C-alpha positions as CSV (number, residue, x, y, z in Angstrom):
1,X,0.0,-0.2,0.0
2,X,1.6,3.1,-1.0
3,X,1.8,5.9,1.5
4,X,0.4,9.0,0.4
5,X,1.4,11.8,3.5
6,X,4.9,11.9,2.8
7,X,6.2,15.1,3.1
8,X,6.4,17.7,6.5
9,X,6.1,21.3,6.0
10,X,6.2,23.7,9.0
11,X,4.9,27.0,9.7
12,X,6.2,30.1,10.5
13,X,4.8,29.8,13.8
14,X,6.5,26.1,14.1
15,X,3.3,24.1,13.5
16,X,3.7,21.0,11.2
17,X,1.2,19.3,9.0
18,X,2.0,16.1,6.5
19,X,0.4,15.5,3.4
20,X,1.0,14.1,0.2
21,X,3.1,16.1,-2.8
22,X,0.7,18.2,-4.3
23,X,-0.9,19.1,-0.9
24,X,2.3,20.2,0.6
25,X,3.2,22.8,-2.3
26,X,-0.3,23.6,-2.2
27,X,0.1,24.7,1.5
28,X,3.8,26.0,0.9
29,X,2.4,28.2,-2.0
30,X,-0.7,30.1,0.6
31,X,1.6,30.1,3.6
32,X,4.2,33.0,4.2
33,X,7.0,31.8,5.5
34,X,6.9,28.1,5.3
35,X,8.9,25.5,4.4
36,X,9.4,21.4,4.5
37,X,10.7,19.4,7.1
38,X,13.4,17.6,4.3
39,X,14.5,14.9,7.5
40,X,10.5,13.8,7.9
41,X,9.4,13.5,4.2
42,X,10.5,10.4,2.7
43,X,10.1,8.3,-0.5
44,X,9.9,11.3,-2.8
45,X,11.1,11.4,-7.1
46,X,12.7,14.4,-8.2
47,X,10.1,15.8,-9.4
48,X,8.0,16.1,-6.3
49,X,11.5,17.6,-4.5
50,X,11.9,20.3,-6.8
51,X,8.5,21.4,-7.1
52,X,8.7,21.2,-3.4
53,X,11.9,23.3,-3.8
54,X,10.4,26.0,-5.5
55,X,7.5,26.5,-3.4
56,X,9.3,26.5,-0.3
57,X,11.5,29.3,-1.8
58,X,8.8,31.2,-2.8
59,X,7.2,31.1,0.5
60,X,10.2,31.9,2.2
61,X,10.2,35.1,0.0
62,X,6.9,35.8,1.6
63,X,5.0,35.4,-1.4
64,X,2.0,33.7,-1.9
65,X,-0.3,35.0,-3.8
66,X,-1.8,32.6,-6.3
67,X,-4.3,31.9,-8.7
68,X,-6.7,29.1,-8.5
69,X,-9.8,27.5,-10.7
70,X,-12.3,25.8,-8.4
71,X,-14.4,22.7,-9.7
72,X,-16.5,24.8,-12.3
73,X,-12.9,26.4,-13.6
74,X,-13.4,30.1,-12.2
75,X,-10.5,31.3,-11.1
76,X,-10.0,32.8,-7.2
77,X,-7.2,34.9,-6.1
78,X,-5.9,33.3,-3.0
79,X,-3.9,35.2,-0.8
80,X,-1.0,33.7,1.5
81,X,-2.1,33.1,5.4
82,X,1.0,32.8,7.9
83,X,-0.2,29.8,9.7
84,X,-1.3,26.0,8.7
85,X,-4.8,25.1,8.2
86,X,-4.3,21.3,7.9
87,X,-4.6,19.1,10.6
88,X,-1.4,19.0,12.6
89,X,1.0,16.4,13.0
């Protein structure tokens, strides 16, 4: 059975959450000052790792305005927060 929650992210206040690589990238894009806990993130391929690295760098810079599409295809602007809104570890 594959393990999907392979990535741990940490917000600017030290709160931690785990998720799949795709959700971790989305969380990093939406949380200013967040980063990946690489020691606790296992089994990533080179593409997942690169996406997480890029999103982590962007989060460190305080960016976090992204455009997301909802299930109907409408675009919405999402501004970064500073805290994880995910279930903690």
